Backbone as CSV, one residue per row, in Angstrom:
resi,resn,N_x,N_y,N_z,CA_x,CA_y,CA_z,C_x,C_y,C_z
1,UNK,54.153,59.362,-48.357,52.858,57.780,-48.835,52.490,58.240,-50.110
2,UNK,52.924,59.869,-50.594,52.217,59.647,-52.247,53.219,59.111,-53.397
3,UNK,54.259,59.651,-53.295,55.192,59.404,-53.654,55.340,58.058,-54.197
4,UNK,55.089,57.197,-53.068,55.588,56.220,-53.205,54.938,55.283,-53.382
5,UNK,53.441,55.796,-53.246,52.134,55.767,-53.789,52.200,55.574,-56.074
6,UNK,52.520,56.256,-56.328,52.674,57.149,-57.543,54.325,55.988,-57.653
7,UNK,55.532,55.777,-57.242,56.463,55.267,-57.911,55.414,53.328,-57.884
8,UNK,54.626,52.878,-56.805,54.623,51.960,-57.085,53.637,52.044,-58.768
9,UNK,52.870,52.678,-59.512,51.644,52.936,-60.222,52.435,52.332,-61.313
10,UNK,53.634,52.916,-61.066,53.881,53.267,-62.615,55.096,51.535,-62.830
11,UNK,55.895,51.394,-61.251,56.461,50.590,-61.046,54.849,48.407,-61.850
12,UNK,53.771,49.064,-61.266,52.772,48.346,-61.747,52.328,48.342,-63.993
13,UNK,52.724,49.247,-64.080,52.464,49.620,-65.054,51.311,50.134,-65.651
14,UNK,50.474,50.577,-64.419,48.965,51.410,-64.512,49.028,52.845,-65.055
15,UNK,50.234,53.277,-65.652,50.350,54.535,-66.513,49.852,54.251,-67.957
16,UNK,49.890,53.398,-68.238,49.622,52.121,-69.463,48.528,52.720,-69.720
17,UNK,47.174,52.898,-68.866,45.860,52.457,-68.636,45.909,54.006,-68.586
18,UNK,45.937,54.763,-68.009,45.776,57.011,-68.931,46.605,57.035,-69.428
19,UNK,47.824,56.189,-70.222,47.903,56.404,-72.198,46.896,56.525,-72.724
20,UNK,46.157,55.653,-72.645,44.754,55.087,-72.919,43.860,55.591,-73.383
21,UNK,43.905,57.370,-72.515,42.514,57.688,-72.828,42.824,58.570,-73.082
22,UNK,44.007,58.927,-74.425,44.427,60.049,-75.910,44.028,59.651,-76.753
23,UNK,44.841,59.213,-77.432,43.970,58.787,-79.182,43.251,57.835,-79.391
24,UNK,44.513,56.513,-78.073,43.780,55.680,-78.851,42.299,54.941,-77.888
25,UNK,42.052,56.003,-76.712,40.896,56.417,-75.646,39.363,56.525,-77.046
26,UNK,39.998,57.083,-77.617,39.048,58.393,-78.828,38.691,56.783,-79.850
27,UNK,39.336,56.356,-80.071,39.284,55.542,-81.076,38.733,54.203,-80.837
28,UNK,38.371,54.019,-79.227,37.130,53.103,-78.364,36.722,53.702,-78.259
29,UNK,35.900,54.691,-78.205,34.598,55.279,-77.610,33.296,54.888,-79.150
30,UNK,32.091,54.845,-78.033,31.676,54.280,-79.294,31.406,55.256,-80.165
31,UNK,31.093,55.081,-81.656,31.244,56.109,-82.816,30.582,57.132,-82.777
32,UNK,28.818,57.469,-81.851,28.253,58.517,-81.777,27.598,59.049,-80.097
33,UNK,29.798,58.499,-79.166,29.650,58.617,-78.307,30.600,59.943,-77.993
34,UNK,29.513,61.137,-78.485,30.556,62.082,-78.130,31.831,62.476,-76.897
35,UNK,30.569,62.597,-75.848,30.549,62.726,-74.572,32.520,62.096,-74.231
36,UNK,32.597,60.808,-74.838,33.379,59.511,-74.509,34.749,60.223,-74.918
37,UNK,34.345,60.780,-76.678,35.521,61.646,-77.127,35.475,63.030,-76.146
38,UNK,34.721,63.527,-75.838,35.277,64.709,-75.729,36.509,64.547,-74.549
39,UNK,35.994,63.391,-73.353,36.883,63.060,-72.426,38.236,62.558,-72.825
40,UNK,38.336,62.501,-73.846,39.681,61.692,-74.677,40.181,62.375,-74.865
41,UNK,39.730,63.554,-75.476,40.625,64.508,-76.016,41.076,64.990,-74.534
42,UNK,40.185,65.291,-73.575,40.716,66.317,-71.971,42.073,65.335,-71.456
43,UNK,41.585,63.929,-71.414,42.918,63.422,-70.786,44.067,63.339,-71.684
44,UNK,43.644,63.598,-73.126,45.257,63.707,-73.786,46.146,65.026,-73.750
45,UNK,45.272,65.777,-73.157,45.240,66.561,-72.360,46.120,67.477,-71.279
46,UNK,46.132,65.803,-70.718,46.454,65.705,-69.176,45.795,66.753,-68.331
47,UNK,43.956,66.931,-69.097,42.930,67.834,-68.224,41.833,66.944,-67.371
48,UNK,43.084,66.525,-66.284,41.885,65.463,-66.081,40.662,66.448,-64.839
49,UNK,41.059,67.523,-64.315,39.501,68.208,-63.702,38.607,68.412,-64.177
50,UNK,39.137,68.789,-65.483,37.832,68.991,-66.011,36.314,67.928,-67.003
51,UNK,37.465,66.557,-66.245,36.989,65.333,-67.585,35.819,65.801,-65.972
52,UNK,36.662,66.047,-64.265,35.824,65.729,-63.749,34.560,66.716,-63.310
53,UNK,34.886,67.606,-63.592,33.896,69.099,-63.820,32.898,68.227,-64.544
54,UNK,33.241,67.843,-65.504,32.310,68.243,-66.596,31.025,66.307,-66.372
55,UNK,31.047,65.618,-65.318,30.810,64.714,-64.782,29.004,65.087,-64.311
56,UNK,28.175,64.198,-65.350,26.866,64.717,-64.807,26.513,63.644,-63.683
57,UNK,26.487,63.798,-62.967,26.210,62.400,-61.557,24.262,61.899,-62.416
58,UNK,24.114,62.413,-62.691,22.083,62.213,-63.314,22.633,61.310,-64.314
59,UNK,23.830,61.200,-65.114,23.634,61.074,-66.798,24.461,59.409,-66.529
60,UNK,24.111,59.112,-67.296,24.621,57.035,-67.863,25.868,57.282,-68.241
61,UNK,26.662,56.849,-67.888,28.292,56.377,-69.565,28.094,55.778,-69.594
62,UNK,28.976,55.757,-71.239,29.643,54.038,-71.252,30.481,53.961,-70.603
63,UNK,31.039,52.294,-71.054,31.929,51.596,-70.684,33.072,52.149,-70.540
64,UNK,33.490,53.001,-71.596,34.926,53.361,-72.504,34.591,54.789,-71.487
65,UNK,34.409,55.768,-71.639,33.187,56.821,-70.790,34.209,56.491,-69.205
66,UNK,33.557,55.616,-68.486,33.637,55.334,-67.076,35.045,54.945,-67.214
67,UNK,35.906,54.398,-68.046,37.391,53.521,-68.049,37.902,55.397,-67.753
68,UNK,37.613,55.833,-68.793,38.691,57.816,-68.977,38.138,58.444,-67.485
69,UNK,36.908,58.157,-66.720,36.980,58.868,-65.407,37.168,58.802,-64.643
70,UNK,37.346,57.406,-64.250,38.592,56.194,-62.971,39.721,57.013,-63.646
71,UNK,39.850,56.750,-64.814,42.016,57.329,-65.002,42.071,58.722,-64.384
72,UNK,40.930,59.622,-65.132,41.095,60.950,-63.940,41.429,61.532,-62.557
73,UNK,40.343,60.277,-62.223,40.187,60.441,-60.928,41.300,59.532,-59.858
74,UNK,42.051,58.937,-60.595,43.293,58.103,-60.045,44.366,59.299,-60.243
75,UNK,44.409,59.963,-61.316,45.842,61.175,-62.309,45.436,62.619,-61.078
76,UNK,44.095,62.514,-60.863,43.564,63.122,-59.399,44.261,63.464,-58.074
77,UNK,44.522,61.307,-58.132,44.968,61.046,-57.210,46.169,61.323,-56.425
78,UNK,46.918,61.606,-57.533,48.382,61.864,-57.491,48.742,63.106,-57.313
79,UNK,47.920,63.693,-57.902,48.390,65.851,-57.160,49.095,65.573,-55.973
80,UNK,50.453,66.330,-56.094,51.212,66.686,-54.738,50.161,67.599,-53.380
81,UNK,49.527,68.496,-54.450,48.903,69.919,-52.818,48.024,69.114,-52.542
82,UNK,47.351,67.704,-52.864,45.999,66.227,-52.206,46.342,66.772,-50.707
83,UNK,45.649,67.329,-50.013,45.781,66.726,-48.461,45.295,64.525,-48.508
84,UNK,45.822,63.985,-47.734,45.910,62.788,-47.663,43.853,62.500,-47.585
85,UNK,42.882,63.546,-47.297,41.940,63.244,-47.237,41.378,63.454,-48.395
86,UNK,41.763,64.062,-48.797,41.049,64.583,-50.509,41.885,63.297,-51.549
87,UNK,43.423,63.071,-51.223,43.574,61.670,-52.276,42.737,60.126,-52.324
88,UNK,42.058,60.093,-50.874,41.454,58.920,-50.806,40.041,59.225,-51.492
89,UNK,39.633,60.417,-51.456,38.210,60.925,-51.947,38.819,60.591,-53.166
90,UNK,39.710,61.178,-53.986,39.817,60.562,-55.357,39.926,59.077,-55.223
91,UNK,40.815,57.983,-54.790,40.742,56.350,-54.721,39.186,56.290,-54.556
92,UNK,38.367,57.152,-54.320,37.526,55.933,-54.171,36.409,56.780,-55.033
93,UNK,35.851,57.596,-55.673,35.716,58.214,-57.040,36.708,57.302,-57.965
94,UNK,37.663,56.925,-57.504,37.816,55.510,-58.689,37.348,54.521,-58.467
95,UNK,37.660,54.400,-57.772,36.134,52.677,-57.994,35.393,52.547,-58.598
96,UNK,34.515,53.700,-58.130,32.938,53.841,-58.222,32.936,53.356,-60.006
97,UNK,33.596,54.137,-60.316,34.433,54.387,-62.107,35.134,52.881,-63.062
98,UNK,35.156,52.312,-61.662,35.711,50.557,-62.175,37.778,50.669,-62.035
99,UNK,38.180,51.493,-61.886,39.628,51.368,-61.529,40.348,50.681,-60.515
100,UNK,39.699,49.808,-60.206,40.676,49.173,-59.941,41.603,49.364,-58.962
101,UNK,42.967,49.661,-60.196,43.840,50.348,-59.548,44.453,50.708,-57.926
102,UNK,42.937,51.957,-57.768,42.722,53.169,-56.807,42.867,51.871,-55.445
103,UNK,42.586,50.802,-55.335,42.746,50.012,-54.244,44.197,50.286,-53.679
104,UNK,45.076,50.289,-54.609,46.402,50.186,-54.161,46.891,51.859,-52.837
105,UNK,46.200,52.544,-53.839,46.218,53.924,-53.190,45.994,54.360,-51.754
106,UNK,44.496,53.375,-51.348,44.034,53.715,-50.363,44.735,52.655,-49.336
107,UNK,45.508,51.433,-50.127,46.596,50.768,-48.837,47.594,51.391,-48.680
108,UNK,48.403,52.460,-49.358,49.182,52.981,-48.729,48.807,54.262,-47.763
109,UNK,47.794,54.743,-48.073,46.853,55.958,-47.702,46.837,55.141,-45.693
110,UNK,46.200,54.412,-45.908,45.662,53.783,-44.396,47.067,52.463,-44.004
111,UNK,48.004,52.378,-44.921,48.852,51.477,-43.773,49.925,52.013,-43.030
112,UNK,50.480,53.077,-42.641,50.913,53.526,-41.557,49.740,54.251,-40.588
113,UNK,48.457,53.357,-40.372,47.358,53.940,-39.566,46.351,53.104,-39.292
114,UNK,46.337,51.846,-40.242,45.268,51.114,-39.715,45.360,50.148,-40.734
115,UNK,46.693,48.978,-40.469,47.093,47.541,-40.955,46.303,46.995,-41.807
116,UNK,45.205,46.091,-40.668,44.208,45.578,-41.023,43.671,45.989,-42.210
117,UNK,42.928,47.288,-42.375,41.853,47.665,-42.984,42.741,48.241,-44.136
118,UNK,44.297,48.502,-43.849,45.366,48.463,-45.591,44.991,47.295,-46.680
119,UNK,45.491,46.493,-44.819,45.366,44.997,-46.106,43.996,44.151,-46.894
120,UNK,43.196,44.417,-45.908,41.599,44.663,-46.535,41.867,45.140,-48.060
121,UNK,41.993,46.902,-47.912,41.637,46.900,-49.493,42.731,45.807,-50.855
122,UNK,44.202,45.648,-50.413,45.160,45.040,-51.068,44.115,43.745,-51.464
123,UNK,43.167,42.854,-49.998,43.075,41.955,-50.476,41.641,41.470,-51.711
124,UNK,41.104,42.754,-51.057,39.939,43.479,-52.514,40.408,44.162,-53.853
125,UNK,42.016,43.938,-54.486,41.927,44.605,-54.764,41.851,43.451,-55.537
126,UNK,43.019,42.401,-55.095,43.355,40.887,-55.936,42.103,40.226,-56.166
127,UNK,41.440,40.097,-55.019,39.369,39.829,-56.341,39.271,40.613,-57.310
128,UNK,40.045,41.012,-56.955,39.697,42.055,-59.584,40.245,40.590,-60.025
129,UNK,41.266,40.344,-59.138,42.436,39.158,-60.437,43.042,40.169,-60.992
130,UNK,44.036,41.522,-60.389,44.718,42.962,-61.426,45.560,41.361,-61.940
131,UNK,46.006,41.909,-62.843,47.972,41.227,-63.691,48.544,42.660,-62.735
132,UNK,48.998,42.184,-61.882,49.795,43.527,-61.365,50.242,42.448,-60.156
133,UNK,51.502,42.522,-59.726,51.999,41.677,-59.114,52.419,42.349,-57.442
134,UNK,52.132,44.064,-57.434,52.228,44.327,-56.437,51.926,44.089,-54.965
135,UNK,50.565,43.661,-55.387,49.462,43.741,-53.716,49.755,42.305,-53.611
136,UNK,49.547,41.078,-54.758,50.545,40.155,-53.710,51.160,39.872,-53.448
137,UNK,52.338,40.187,-53.832,53.868,40.854,-52.625,54.005,40.838,-51.250
138,UNK,53.600,42.290,-51.107,52.758,43.365,-50.477,52.298,42.100,-49.335
139,UNK,51.246,41.448,-50.304,50.426,40.496,-48.681,51.109,38.916,-48.314
140,UNK,52.173,38.265,-49.450,53.015,37.513,-48.793,53.974,37.593,-47.972
141,UNK,55.031,39.028,-48.028,55.491,39.478,-47.337,55.207,39.232,-45.823
142,UNK,53.767,40.720,-45.772,53.278,40.123,-44.416,53.181,39.072,-43.616
143,UNK,52.310,37.867,-44.675,52.231,36.639,-44.069,53.202,36.371,-44.176
144,UNK,54.603,36.418,-44.302,55.743,36.136,-43.835,56.103,36.319,-42.611
145,UNK,55.780,37.260,-42.673,56.323,38.434,-40.997,55.196,37.228,-40.096
146,UNK,54.305,36.899,-40.464,53.548,36.547,-38.973,53.561,35.315,-39.184
147,UNK,54.643,34.459,-40.349,54.919,32.924,-39.943,53.568,32.495,-40.430
148,UNK,52.763,32.760,-40.696,51.734,31.724,-41.429,52.136,31.534,-43.298
149,UNK,53.236,30.922,-43.401,54.512,30.404,-44.588,53.271,29.748,-45.711
150,UNK,51.794,28.875,-45.433,51.289,28.295,-47.164,50.405,29.698,-47.485
151,UNK,50.101,30.651,-46.141,49.342,32.124,-46.954,50.287,33.120,-47.810
152,UNK,51.899,32.829,-47.010,52.448,33.737,-48.300,53.148,33.060,-49.203
153,UNK,53.662,31.890,-49.295,53.739,30.967,-50.287,52.587,31.071,-51.501
154,UNK,51.533,30.759,-51.416,50.472,31.059,-52.286,50.318,32.450,-52.532
155,UNK,50.662,33.613,-51.897,50.243,34.586,-52.619,51.518,35.436,-53.521
156,UNK,52.911,34.528,-53.006,53.787,34.932,-53.463,53.890,33.377,-55.348
157,UNK,53.999,33.100,-55.104,52.617,32.469,-56.484,52.359,32.335,-57.384
158,UNK,51.259,33.418,-56.928,50.410,34.422,-57.494,51.303,35.472,-58.591
159,UNK,52.049,35.966,-57.078,52.644,36.813,-58.022,53.783,36.965,-59.521
160,UNK,54.367,35.791,-59.028,55.219,35.124,-60.187,54.258,34.882,-60.932
161,UNK,53.166,34.412,-60.936,52.348,34.363,-62.593,52.064,35.506,-62.819
162,UNK,51.811,36.696,-61.878,51.171,37.700,-62.824,52.582,39.036,-63.783
163,UNK,53.734,38.167,-62.601,54.402,39.897,-62.356,54.926,39.877,-64.364
164,UNK,55.034,41.243,-64.585,55.902,41.469,-66.145,56.999,40.785,-66.661
165,UNK,57.929,40.820,-65.385,59.271,40.041,-66.134,59.959,39.643,-64.419
166,UNK,61.357,38.981,-64.415,61.584,39.141,-63.706,62.131,39.124,-61.901
167,UNK,62.025,39.187,-61.520,62.269,39.778,-59.830,63.197,39.424,-58.888
168,UNK,64.143,39.303,-58.840,64.674,38.908,-57.660,64.761,39.162,-56.349
169,UNK,63.592,39.701,-55.775,63.214,40.299,-54.206,62.195,39.680,-54.170
170,UNK,61.612,39.361,-55.406,60.224,38.482,-55.333,60.883,37.273,-55.500
171,UNK,61.729,36.476,-55.607,61.795,35.230,-55.867,63.058,34.782,-54.673
172,UNK,63.739,35.668,-53.595,64.181,35.552,-52.227,62.725,35.329,-51.355
173,UNK,62.082,35.877,-51.537,61.038,36.434,-50.973,60.077,34.497,-50.561
174,UNK,60.196,34.211,-52.142,59.640,32.994,-53.169,60.571,31.954,-52.186
175,UNK,61.891,32.135,-51.737,62.622,30.629,-51.891,62.195,30.921,-50.171
176,UNK,62.408,31.981,-49.545,61.819,31.759,-47.984,59.904,30.929,-47.638
177,UNK,59.603,31.472,-48.544,58.499,30.551,-48.306,57.892,29.148,-48.720
178,UNK,58.679,29.241,-50.095,58.895,27.734,-50.316,59.596,27.241,-48.898
179,UNK,60.565,27.439,-48.168,61.150,26.408,-47.919,60.534,26.114,-46.398
180,UNK,60.877,26.841,-46.168,59.082,27.017,-44.677,58.178,26.487,-44.795
181,UNK,57.476,26.417,-46.333,56.481,25.202,-46.273,56.966,23.629,-46.258
182,UNK,58.374,23.757,-47.535,59.019,22.459,-46.731,58.795,21.647,-48.535
183,UNK,58.591,23.278,-48.960,59.262,22.976,-51.046,60.703,22.598,-51.287
184,UNK,61.274,21.777,-50.143,62.716,22.735,-51.148,63.550,22.585,-51.988
185,UNK,62.819,22.371,-53.014,62.836,21.897,-54.602,62.844,23.328,-55.503
186,UNK,61.370,23.712,-55.306,61.312,25.043,-55.420,61.900,26.259,-54.511
187,UNK,61.658,25.836,-53.515,63.231,27.323,-53.386,64.231,27.025,-53.574
188,UNK,65.155,26.113,-53.675,66.284,26.270,-54.208,65.977,26.978,-55.968
189,UNK,64.840,26.153,-56.430,65.346,27.258,-58.162,65.032,28.642,-57.642
190,UNK,63.988,28.619,-56.836,64.142,30.658,-56.044,65.962,31.377,-55.778
191,UNK,66.601,30.490,-55.017,67.161,30.973,-54.907,68.681,30.997,-55.583
192,UNK,68.550,30.471,-56.756,69.533,31.137,-58.304,69.207,32.507,-58.380
193,UNK,67.748,32.693,-58.764,67.563,33.425,-58.957,67.867,34.938,-57.765
194,UNK,66.858,34.961,-56.841,67.370,35.556,-56.036,68.519,35.857,-55.151
195,UNK,69.610,35.312,-55.773,71.044,35.101,-56.042,71.688,36.136,-56.586
196,UNK,71.012,37.201,-57.179,71.594,38.395,-58.067,71.630,39.761,-57.852
197,UNK,70.605,39.031,-56.384,70.240,40.516,-55.631,72.034,41.468,-54.885
198,UNK,72.238,42.134,-54.910,73.679,42.519,-54.502,73.170,42.164,-53.142
199,UNK,72.411,42.484,-52.006,72.509,42.046,-50.728,72.574,40.665,-50.280
200,UNK,72.209,39.941,-51.300,72.128,37.786,-51.095,72.964,37.603,-49.833
201,UNK,74.267,37.577,-49.869,75.267,37.517,-49.123,75.104,37.437,-48.249
202,UNK,75.304,38.638,-47.375,74.670,39.292,-46.427,73.428,38.777,-45.731
203,UNK,72.585,39.180,-46.558,70.904,37.938,-46.210,70.670,36.322,-45.867
204,UNK,71.989,35.978,-47.096,71.977,34.886,-46.280,72.957,34.168,-45.562
205,UNK,73.570,34.809,-45.330,74.008,34.616,-44.165,73.275,35.098,-42.720
206,UNK,72.772,35.698,-42.886,71.430,36.450,-41.545,70.802,34.650,-41.126
207,UNK,70.072,34.317,-42.664,69.066,33.218,-43.162,69.361,32.271,-42.241
208,UNK,71.073,31.271,-42.085,71.662,30.893,-42.089,71.352,30.396,-40.793
209,UNK,72.341,31.641,-39.840,71.502,31.834,-38.164,70.317,31.342,-38.104
210,UNK,69.094,31.199,-38.778,68.422,31.636,-38.021,68.068,29.901,-38.516
211,UNK,67.080,29.963,-36.574,66.923,28.217,-36.540,65.937,27.747,-37.085
212,UNK,65.049,28.107,-37.797,64.086,27.514,-38.863,65.016,27.336,-40.229
213,UNK,65.776,27.678,-40.648,66.771,27.291,-41.978,67.846,26.562,-41.145
214,UNK,68.013,26.014,-40.074,69.032,25.282,-39.697,68.788,24.102,-40.731
215,UNK,70.401,23.612,-41.118,70.386,21.748,-41.972,70.453,22.933,-43.652
216,UNK,70.172,23.564,-43.672,69.849,24.167,-45.154,70.651,23.695,-45.762
217,UNK,72.454,24.412,-46.137,73.229,23.310,-46.082,73.671,22.196,-47.021
218,UNK,72.646,21.279,-45.955,73.638,20.405,-46.352,72.120,19.255,-46.436
219,UNK,71.037,19.188,-46.711,70.099,19.575,-47.724,70.179,19.551,-49.493
220,UNK,70.008,17.579,-50.107,70.237,17.845,-51.538,70.459,18.803,-52.468
221,UNK,68.928,18.858,-51.735,68.607,20.261,-53.186,69.324,21.645,-53.151
222,UNK,69.828,21.717,-52.573,70.901,23.313,-52.377,72.081,22.599,-52.325
223,UNK,72.629,21.728,-53.041,74.284,21.547,-53.042,75.076,21.901,-53.679
224,UNK,74.016,22.414,-54.746,74.884,23.686,-55.585,75.071,24.135,-55.145
225,UNK,75.177,24.318,-54.298,75.079,26.432,-53.607,76.105,25.721,-52.682
226,UNK,76.491,24.695,-52.135,77.959,24.099,-50.847,78.668,25.156,-51.027
227,UNK,79.520,26.126,-52.136,80.608,26.371,-52.208,80.311,28.159,-51.444
228,UNK,78.774,28.213,-51.624,77.776,29.625,-51.556,77.863,30.129,-49.636
229,UNK,77.446,28.480,-49.300,77.875,28.016,-47.677,78.182,28.848,-47.470
230,UNK,79.610,28.070,-48.098,80.814,28.004,-47.229,82.043,29.380,-46.689
231,UNK,81.476,30.225,-47.769,81.527,31.105,-48.114,80.541,31.996,-47.264
232,UNK,79.873,32.073,-46.819,79.223,32.770,-46.074,78.825,32.410,-44.271
233,UNK,79.982,30.910,-44.024,80.244,30.581,-42.938,81.147,31.476,-42.300
234,UNK,82.382,31.368,-42.967,83.853,31.523,-42.942,83.960,32.567,-41.804
């Protein structure tokens, strides 16, 4: 669970925010905010535990300091020695200091034991308008599996808006959601990208056998893929 969480953080680019806790963060600290500068120096040295140990609950910190503290809690949440309870505690503390990407950590902590709570964390995350496609993709795929096609389509379209690059896996899901909501032109455009996936032929074969996609090969929007449909139905 922890390794998966860390992989998702990396994929979403969240460590870019952590890297700003070094010299760049020090430059962003208010000129006379020595505490912020000290936090930034500790972050650069990856001494996140010392940042947390120096927090005074009675003190009001600048936004720059709070950002560094929140990222420090996120980094502490990623320690291999954490128990699930410790990981959750660090994520929740990160949220207190404005590091909303901690919602992803809470999602993975709860995913195997309380799916509704886990999805709730993702919905809280997307309410913050993150520049992160991962929560939208997870929610979109979940709604697709529940046959809530309109909701799935909405999440997946938003994922494509915030994605940092093209993703054949995302476009494969978008193709399905678009088709099942009746937007065949959109579905056709997504299929072209989805075909870049190594496993697309096997999955397309399975899809053609699905009654929900019956007659897909006859639609004009998919005329250009006629050769493909013939090859997988032989």
